C-alpha positions in Angstrom: 96.0 -44.0 -12.6 98.7 -44.9 -15.2 100.3 -42.0 -16.5 102.1 -42.5 -20.1 105.4 -41.4 -21.2 104.8 -38.8 -23.7 106.3 -38.9 -27.2 108.4 -36.1 -28.4 106.7 -34.6 -32.1 108.4 -31.6 -34.7 106.9 -27.8 -33.8 107.7 -28.4 -30.0 104.5 -30.5 -29.3 104.2 -33.5 -27.2 101.8 -36.7 -27.7 99.9 -38.5 -24.3 97.8 -41.6 -25.4 95.8 -42.4 -22.4 93.6 -45.8 -21.7 91.8 -45.5 -19.1 89.7 -48.7 -17.6 85.8 -48.5 -16.9 86.4 -48.9 -13.0 88.4 -45.5 -13.4 86.1 -43.8 -15.4 83.6 -44.8 -13.0 83.0 -41.8 -10.8 83.5 -39.5 -13.7 80.0 -41.7 -14.9 78.4 -41.7 -11.7 79.3 -37.2 -11.8 78.0 -36.8 -15.5 74.7 -38.9 -14.7 73.7 -36.9 -11.4 74.7 -33.7 -13.7 72.3 -35.0 -16.7 69.1 -36.1 -13.8 69.7 -32.6 -12.5 69.3 -30.8 -16.5 66.7 -33.3 -17.0 64.2 -34.6 -14.5 62.7 -38.2 -14.8 59.6 -38.2 -13.6 59.4 -40.0 -10.3 63.0 -39.5 -9.2 64.5 -35.7 -7.6 66.7 -34.0 -9.4 70.1 -35.7 -9.9 69.0 -39.3 -8.1 67.4 -41.4 -11.0 69.5 -44.5 -11.2 71.8 -44.7 -15.0 69.1 -46.5 -16.6 66.3 -44.2 -16.5 69.1 -41.5 -17.8 70.4 -43.6 -20.4 66.5 -43.8 -21.6 65.5 -40.3 -21.3 69.2 -39.1 -23.0 68.7 -41.3 -26.0 71.4 -44.0 -24.7 74.2 -45.0 -22.5 76.6 -43.3 -25.2 75.6 -39.4 -23.8 76.1 -40.8 -20.2 80.1 -41.7 -21.2 80.2 -38.8 -23.6 79.0 -36.4 -20.8 81.6 -37.7 -18.9 84.5 -38.1 -21.4 85.5 -34.4 -21.0 86.2 -34.6 -17.3 88.3 -38.0 -17.6 90.5 -35.9 -20.4 90.7 -32.7 -18.4 91.6 -34.9 -15.2 94.0 -37.5 -16.9 95.7 -34.8 -18.8 96.2 -31.8 -15.7 97.5 -35.3 -13.8 100.1 -35.8 -16.6 100.8 -32.0 -16.7 101.8 -31.7 -13.2 103.1 -35.5 -12.3 105.4 -35.0 -15.5 106.3 -30.9 -14.9 105.0 -30.5 -18.6 105.3 -26.6 -19.4 102.2 -27.1 -22.0 101.0 -23.5 -23.9 97.4 -23.1 -25.0 94.9 -25.6 -25.6 95.8 -29.0 -26.6 93.7 -31.2 -29.3 92.0 -34.2 -28.1 91.7 -37.3 -30.7 88.8 -39.8 -29.6 89.8 -43.5 -30.1 87.7 -45.2 -28.5 84.4 -44.3 -26.6 82.3 -47.5 -26.4 80.5 -48.0 -22.7 81.5 -50.5 -20.8 85.0 -50.4 -22.9 87.9 -49.1 -22.3 88.2 -45.0 -23.1 91.5 -44.6 -25.2 92.0 -40.5 -26.3 95.1 -39.0 -27.4 95.9 -35.4 -27.2 98.5 -33.9 -28.9 99.8 -30.6 -26.6 102.0 -27.5 -27.4 104.8 -26.6 -25.2 106.7 -24.2 -24.2 109.8 -24.0 -26.1 113.6 -25.0 -23.7 117.3 -24.3 -23.7 118.8 -27.1 -25.2 122.2 -25.4 -24.7 122.8 -22.0 -22.6 125.4 -19.7 -23.4 128.1 -19.0 -20.2 126.3 -15.9 -19.7 129.2 -15.3 -17.1 131.6 -14.1 -19.7 131.8 -10.6 -20.9 130.7 -9.7 -24.4 129.1 -6.3 -24.5 131.4 -3.1 -23.9 129.8 -0.3 -22.5 130.0 3.1 -24.2 128.0 6.8 -23.6 128.1 9.3 -26.2 129.4 12.8 -24.0 127.7 15.5 -23.7 128.7 18.2 -26.1 128.6 22.0 -25.8 127.1 21.9 -29.2 124.1 19.4 -27.1 123.6 22.3 -24.6 123.2 25.1 -27.2 120.5 23.1 -29.2 119.1 22.5 -25.5 119.0 26.0 -24.9 117.3 26.9 -28.1 114.4 24.4 -27.2 113.5 25.9 -24.1 114.2 29.5 -25.2 111.3 28.1 -28.3 108.6 26.9 -25.3 109.5 30.3 -23.4 108.9 32.3 -26.7 106.2 34.7 -27.5 103.3 36.0 -29.8 103.5 39.2 -30.5 100.7 40.4 -33.2 102.6 42.0 -35.8 101.5 44.1 -38.3 103.4 43.8 -40.9 104.0 40.9 -44.0 104.8 37.5 -42.7 107.9 36.5 -42.6 110.0 33.1 -42.2 110.4 33.6 -38.8 106.7 34.1 -37.5 103.5 32.5 -36.9 100.3 32.9 -39.4 97.1 31.8 -38.8 94.9 31.1 -41.8 91.2 29.8 -42.5 91.9 27.2 -45.5 89.9 25.3 -47.9 91.9 22.9 -50.2 90.1 21.1 -52.9 90.7 18.7 -55.6 89.0 19.0 -59.3 86.8 22.3 -57.7 85.8 19.8 -55.2 86.5 20.5 -51.3 88.4 17.5 -49.6 87.4 15.3 -46.4 88.2 17.5 -43.7 89.7 19.6 -46.3 88.7 23.3 -44.2 90.2 24.6 -41.3 89.6 27.8 -39.3 92.7 29.5 -37.8 94.9 27.6 -38.5 98.1 28.6 -37.2 101.3 27.7 -39.6 104.7 28.2 -37.8 106.6 29.3 -41.2 110.1 28.2 -40.4 109.1 24.4 -39.5 109.3 21.9 -42.7 106.7 19.2 -41.7 104.0 20.3 -43.6 102.8 20.0 -47.6 106.2 20.3 -49.7 106.2 24.7 -50.8 103.3 24.7 -48.7 104.9 27.5 -46.1 107.1 29.3 -48.6 103.3 30.6 -50.4 102.7 31.6 -47.4 105.8 34.1 -46.3 104.9 37.7 -47.2 101.1 37.9 -46.5 99.5 40.6 -44.6 96.3 40.0 -42.2 93.4 40.3 -44.4 95.2 38.8 -47.8 93.9 35.6 -49.9 96.2 33.7 -51.9 95.0 30.5 -53.6 98.2 28.2 -55.3 98.1 24.8 -56.2 100.3 21.9 -54.4 101.4 18.2 -55.3 101.1 16.0 -52.6 104.5 13.8 -52.1 104.6 10.4 -53.3 104.0 7.9 -50.3 101.9 9.6 -48.1 100.1 8.6 -46.3 97.1 9.6 -47.5 97.0 7.3 -50.0 94.3 9.2 -52.5 96.5 12.0 -52.3 99.5 10.6 -52.9 100.9 12.2 -56.0 97.9 14.7 -56.6 98.0 18.1 -57.0 95.2 20.0 -54.8 94.3 24.1 -55.0 94.6 25.6 -51.0 93.0 28.6 -50.6 94.2 30.3 -47.3 93.4 33.6 -46.2 95.3 35.2 -43.1 93.9 35.9 -40.1 96.7 37.3 -37.5 100.2 37.3 -38.1 102.5 37.1 -35.0 106.4 37.6 -34.6 108.0 35.1 -32.3 109.8 36.7 -29.8 112.3 34.4 -27.8 113.5 34.9 -24.6 117.3 36.5 -23.8 119.7 34.1 -23.3 120.8 35.0 -19.6 120.9 34.7 -15.9 117.7 36.0 -15.3 116.2 33.3 -17.9 117.9 30.9 -15.9 116.2 32.2 -13.0 112.6 31.7 -14.9 113.8 27.8 -15.1 115.0 27.6 -11.6 118.8 28.0 -11.7 120.3 31.3 -10.3 122.5 32.0 -13.7 123.0 31.2 -17.2 126.2 29.0 -16.4 124.1 27.0 -13.5 121.4 26.2 -16.1 124.2 24.9 -18.8 125.8 22.9 -15.8 122.3 21.5 -15.6 121.3 20.5 -18.8 125.2 19.2 -19.3 124.3 16.7 -16.5 120.8 16.4 -17.9 121.8 15.6 -21.2 124.4 12.7 -20.5 122.3 11.5 -17.8 120.2 10.4 -20.8 122.6 9.7 -23.0 124.1 7.0 -20.5 120.1 5.7 -20.4 120.4 5.1 -24.1 124.2 3.6 -23.7 122.0 1.0 -21.1 119.3 -0.1 -23.1 121.6 -0.6 -26.1 124.3 -2.9 -24.5 121.2 -4.9 -22.8 119.9 -5.2 -26.0 122.9 -6.8 -27.9 124.4 -8.0 -25.2 121.0 -10.4 -24.8 121.3 -10.9 -28.8 124.6 -12.6 -28.5 123.3 -15.2 -25.4 120.6 -15.6 -27.7 122.4 -16.7 -30.3 124.8 -18.1 -28.7 122.4 -20.7 -27.5 120.5 -23.6 -28.7 116.6 -23.8 -28.7 113.8 -25.9 -29.4 111.3 -25.7 -31.6 109.0 -22.2 -30.6 105.7 -23.6 -31.4 103.2 -21.6 -34.3 100.4 -20.9 -31.4 103.6 -18.8 -29.7 105.0 -17.0 -32.4 101.2 -16.3 -33.3 100.3 -14.8 -30.0 103.6 -12.7 -30.1 102.6 -11.1 -33.4 99.5 -10.5 -32.4 100.9 -8.3 -29.1 103.9 -6.2 -31.5 100.8 -5.5 -34.2 98.6 -4.2 -31.1 101.9 -2.1 -29.6 102.2 -0.8 -33.5 98.4 0.1 -33.8 98.9 2.0 -30.3 101.9 3.9 -31.2 100.4 5.2 -34.8 97.3 5.8 -33.3 99.0 8.3 -30.0 100.6 9.9 -33.2 97.7 10.9 -34.4 97.4 8.7 -37.4 94.8 6.6 -38.7 96.1 3.0 -38.6 94.6 2.7 -41.7 96.1 5.5 -43.5 99.8 4.1 -41.7 99.3 1.1 -43.7 98.7 2.3 -46.8 102.0 4.6 -46.3 103.6 1.9 -45.7 101.5 0.3 -48.8 102.0 -2.9 -46.4 98.4 -4.9 -45.1 97.7 -6.3 -42.0 98.9 -10.1 -43.1 102.7 -8.4 -44.6 103.0 -7.0 -41.9 102.5 -10.3 -39.9 104.5 -11.8 -41.7 107.2 -9.4 -41.0 107.1 -9.4 -37.9 107.3 -13.1 -37.3 111.7 -13.4 -37.2 111.5 -10.8 -34.6 108.6 -12.4 -32.7 110.5 -15.6 -32.5 113.7 -14.1 -31.4 111.6 -12.4 -28.2 110.2 -15.7 -27.6 113.8 -17.4 -27.5 115.4 -14.3 -25.7 112.4 -14.7 -22.5 112.8 -18.8 -22.5 116.3 -17.9 -21.8 115.4 -15.3 -19.2 113.5 -18.0 -17.6 116.3 -21.2 -17.7 118.9 -18.9 -15.9 116.7 -17.5 -13.6 116.0 -21.2 -12.6 119.9 -21.9 -12.8 120.7 -19.6 -10.9 118.0 -20.3 -8.7 116.7 -16.4 -8.4 113.8 -15.6 -6.0 111.4 -13.0 -5.6 110.5 -12.5 -1.9 107.1 -11.6 -0.5 108.6 -8.5 1.2 109.6 -7.7 -2.3 106.1 -8.3 -4.1 103.8 -6.4 -1.1 106.6 -3.4 -1.9 106.6 -3.0 -5.5 102.3 -3.6 -5.6 102.6 -0.9 -3.1 104.2 1.6 -5.5 102.2 0.4 -8.3 99.6 1.6 -6.0 101.0 4.9 -4.8 100.5 6.0 -8.4 96.3 5.4 -8.6 93.7 7.5 -7.8 91.9 6.6 -4.7 88.5 6.7 -6.6 89.9 4.0 -9.3 88.5 1.3 -7.4 88.9 -1.2 -11.0 92.1 -0.2 -11.1 93.2 -0.8 -7.5 91.2 -4.3 -7.5 93.2 -5.8 -10.2 97.0 -4.9 -8.7 95.6 -6.0 -6.1 94.5 -9.7 -7.5 96.4 -12.8 -7.4 96.6 -12.9 -11.1 98.6 -9.2 -10.9 100.9 -10.4 -8.6 101.8 -13.7 -9.8 102.7 -10.9 -13.6 104.8 -8.6 -11.3 106.2 -11.7 -9.2 107.3 -12.4 -13.0 108.4 -8.8 -13.7 110.0 -8.7 -10.4 112.2 -12.2 -11.1 112.9 -11.4 -14.7 114.6 -8.0 -13.8 116.6 -9.7 -11.0 117.6 -12.2 -13.9 118.9 -8.9 -15.9 120.8 -7.3 -13.5 122.7 -10.7 -12.9 123.6 -11.2 -16.2 124.2 -7.9 -16.8 127.4 -7.3 -13.9 128.7 -10.6 -15.4 128.0 -9.9 -19.6 129.2 -6.2 -20.0 132.0 -5.0 -19.4 131.9 -1.2 -18.1 128.9 -1.8 -17.4 127.6 1.1 -14.3 127.9 -0.4 -10.5 125.1 1.9 -9.9 121.7 4.1 -11.1 123.1 7.5 -11.6 121.1 10.6 -9.4 117.5 11.2 -11.5 117.8 13.7 -13.8 116.9 17.4 -12.5 113.7 19.1 -13.5 113.3 22.5 -13.8 
């Protein structure tokens, strides 16, 4: 088997032109004959045992046999070329049959997308980023304390009219042109009058209501609202107050601190400040890591990124966005309407970021190769065990997937990348914390 030298094409593709002699093709033709004979038994012969001439006659000629053998030949020759020449292909190749005549050489051309490579690698041994983390302040602690008080507030039934500090429970009906909107009714709808995420002017219309009172008013939905059919439109609201609650916050004292597992208010403040500082440090770590990788990518040179990989990365990014939108309780179609973009427009917007993400992964892979970063079996076993320990015993499907060779390979790549990132950060981020800080203190 003669392996052709690949020809580099624009767009990160390789061209391989193969010629296979009839002698080299014979084992694959014999295999095709057996397969065709088993699929279509010939009278007087056992399945798969009919001679070449009989199979050719039954299948409509020799060409049918050679066509059946061609797929096996292409796969075998292409895979041998990929392995022998260490070609890093991605996706499926394009195959063009140049000559297929029974008894003659078989000629075909394969054009394969290849993974991008680092043409010139930036020096990753020098500092390019300075680590800085914002220091937690007393104001941060005060805000955290107020949020904790709000989470532990009590709702006390109130007989007086609602004020801005209260919670009011209403039955709500929304109409446009005297027709109730789809999803425009709600029973026992809880409205915190001090919060600002409602339709502009909505909470103000409810302030001063008494239990049992009903009010009708008209408000305009803001321009650009995610419900496109209501954007900028006036809607008639009817609200009936069912109950009014005063929101009582706990006193900020030692008793409050003890309810959260701390002995004194000062101890609670100290824990909060420490936790906030940990969060700021982690945020600064993420920021500095991203900045370093961006600088290394910008300072390095890369071959073209195949369109196939860009499309796959864009699809992944779109999928991630859809999940994030749905996790916030919003329909993705409504989200697209709110930003006034189609899926295709989003894909175009994502393309530059997708290319950068691919280049970043390529850079990390190249540095891992250059530094001979290795993941041991002990590393893998420990990480797989950690993942399995977080799963329910009765979640058999997930446990089997995590224990599979394919998932193990996936984890190995993640661990290799993490080890490589650790190596890059130590050299490239000046002042980066040498060791991880202790975990946050829970309440």
